[in-house]
N, C-alpha and C positions, 0 to 999 in steps of 0.2 A: 767372354759371356757377358750375358743380360744382367746386373746385379742391382736393375734398378731396388730404390726402398718406393714407401708409401703404399697409400692408398690410390686407386684408379680413380678416375670422376665415375665410371660407370658403379666401381663397389659406393663408393659416397649416394650418388644419387640409387642406390635400390637401399640402403639404409636409413635415406635418408624416409623414405618410402615407407619403408616398414615401423619407424618411428612414428610417422603420423599414424600409420595404421590402428597404433596405437594408445595413442594419445587424442585422437582425434572425439574419441567415441565417450571415453573419461569426460572431457571439454567436454560436449553437445549435456549430459548428462547432470554436470551440477550446473551449464547455463539451464537446462528447465526445474531442478531441481532450487535456482532463488529465482526464477518467473513463480512456480507453486506459491512458494516462501510469501513473495508479495502477495499474487493474487487473493489468500486465503488473505493476511493479513486485510484490503480490503477488503472483502467481498464480511469478515465481520463490522469491521468498521459503518459499514457501508445498515447489515444488518441491527448494529446498535444507534447506530442514525434516526435510520425509518423507522424502529420502534416509539427514540425516545420524542421525534416530530409528533406522529401519532396520538405519543399519549400527551405534548403537549397541545394542539389542537382538542382529540375531545374531551378534554376537563378544560378543557379553559383558560390552562393556567396564566397569571401573571408573574413572575416570577424567574432573575434568575440567578442562575447557578452554577456548581461547576460540580462533578458529582463521576465519583470512578469508582470502577465495574472489573477489577479484577487487573489486570498490565492498559487496562482504556480508561482515557477522559473523555468524561460528555463533559460540554458547556455549554449552557444554551443563552441565548441572550435572544428579552423582549421586548423588544420600544414601543407605546404607546402615540401614538399620532391621534385622536379623537374614537375615532371608531376606531380608524386601520391600524394594523395591528403587527407590525411588521420582527418572524420570527428569526434566529438563526441558530444552528446547534450545529457546533463542531465538536470530530470525534476526534483526538490525539490518543497516543499508544506512548505506552507511560517514557522510551526512552527517546520519543523525538515530540518531544512538546514544545517545540521553536516553532513548527509546523503543521497544519491539520492535516492531520488521513485524507478525514473527508472531509469538506462543506455542505449542510444545507441549507436553505432560506426562500423565507416565503413570505407572500404579505395576505393577513385574513383583514376580514371585516367582525366588529367581538363587539355588539349596542351593549350596549349593560340592563 
């Protein structure tokens, strides 16, 4: 008689296909969730940086400092070279202070 033990190649391939069918949607969902969190952080950083840059330009501030807003740090650096002003706004997330999430930079002419 035929007393073979174990699984055949066909049974193994069917099991792998079923496993793939179950795990693939979960992996895709986790990928979208991670991208959504990153996009949310970028959007928040963009809005904070843009509003800080608009505030500096509209009020013609000339001081550099760092301020904290919730879990974000906003650093503005303003350097004067005669009438030409170099403005840099960097937005950091509280847990990644070593590199800015977003950075804005512009030059403006401000006359005294």
